[in-house]
C-alpha positions in Angstrom: 104.6 -79.1 176.4 104.2 -76.6 179.2 105.3 -73.7 177.0 102.6 -74.6 174.4 100.0 -74.8 177.2 101.0 -71.4 178.5 100.6 -69.9 175.0 97.2 -71.5 174.5 96.1 -70.2 177.9 97.4 -66.7 177.2 95.6 -66.7 173.8 92.3 -67.9 175.4 92.5 -65.3 178.1 93.3 -62.6 175.6 90.2 -63.5 173.7 88.1 -63.0 176.8 89.8 -59.8 177.9 90.2 -58.0 174.7 86.5 -57.3 174.0 86.0 -56.0 177.5 89.0 -53.7 177.0 87.8 -52.5 173.6 84.3 -51.8 175.0 85.6 -49.8 178.0 88.0 -47.9 175.7 85.3 -47.1 173.2 82.9 -45.7 175.8 85.7 -43.7 177.4 86.7 -42.2 174.1 83.1 -41.3 173.1 82.1 -39.6 176.3 83.0 -35.9 176.6 82.3 -33.3 179.3 80.1 -30.5 177.9 79.9 -27.2 179.8 76.7 -25.1 179.9 75.6 -21.8 181.3 72.3 -22.3 183.1 70.3 -19.8 185.0 69.7 -21.5 188.4 68.6 -19.5 191.4 67.7 -22.4 193.8 68.0 -26.1 194.3 64.7 -26.5 192.6 66.2 -25.2 189.4 69.2 -27.6 189.6 66.9 -30.5 190.5 64.8 -29.9 187.4 68.0 -29.9 185.2 69.3 -33.0 187.0 65.9 -34.8 186.5 65.7 -34.3 182.7 69.4 -35.1 182.2 69.3 -38.2 184.4 66.6 -39.7 182.3 69.1 -39.9 179.4 70.9 -43.2 179.2 73.9 -41.7 177.5 74.5 -39.2 180.4 77.3 -40.6 182.6 77.8 -37.7 185.1 76.3 -34.3 185.9 78.0 -31.6 188.0 76.6 -28.3 189.1 78.4 -25.1 190.0 75.6 -23.0 191.4 77.9 -20.0 192.2 79.1 -19.8 188.5 75.7 -20.9 187.1 77.4 -23.8 185.3 76.4 -27.4 184.5 78.9 -30.0 183.4 77.6 -33.1 181.6 79.7 -36.1 180.8 78.0 -37.9 177.9 78.4 -39.3 174.4 75.6 -37.1 173.2 76.3 -33.9 171.3 76.3 -30.6 173.1 73.4 -29.3 171.0 71.3 -32.4 172.0 72.1 -31.8 175.7 71.2 -28.1 175.4 67.8 -29.0 173.9 67.1 -31.2 176.8 68.1 -28.6 179.4 65.9 -26.0 177.6 62.9 -28.3 178.3 63.2 -27.1 182.0 62.5 -23.5 181.0 65.8 -22.3 182.3 67.8 -19.8 180.3 70.9 -21.7 179.1 73.6 -21.7 176.5 76.3 -24.1 175.4 79.9 -23.1 176.2 81.7 -26.1 174.7 83.7 -29.2 175.5 85.6 -28.9 178.8 89.2 -29.9 178.6 
């Protein structure tokens, strides 16, 4: 009787846990880090880029490398879509590709 109960509990807990695991796995797989060259001469420039990207629900993380004039965006959006958003700031920019 206890073995049967343990199997039922394991099955019930699997039903609860599996969708959470699947959802987390799906969002992890979909998000990629895209690299962009962006002309930024001051914090105001990076703040403008940060502001427009932060408004996007799909953007998970944004990193700036002011010295190398790079922006790294973790998102499920396409690189071209992110580039179009960055261009709205008036900054010169180009898409480098997906960062490994």
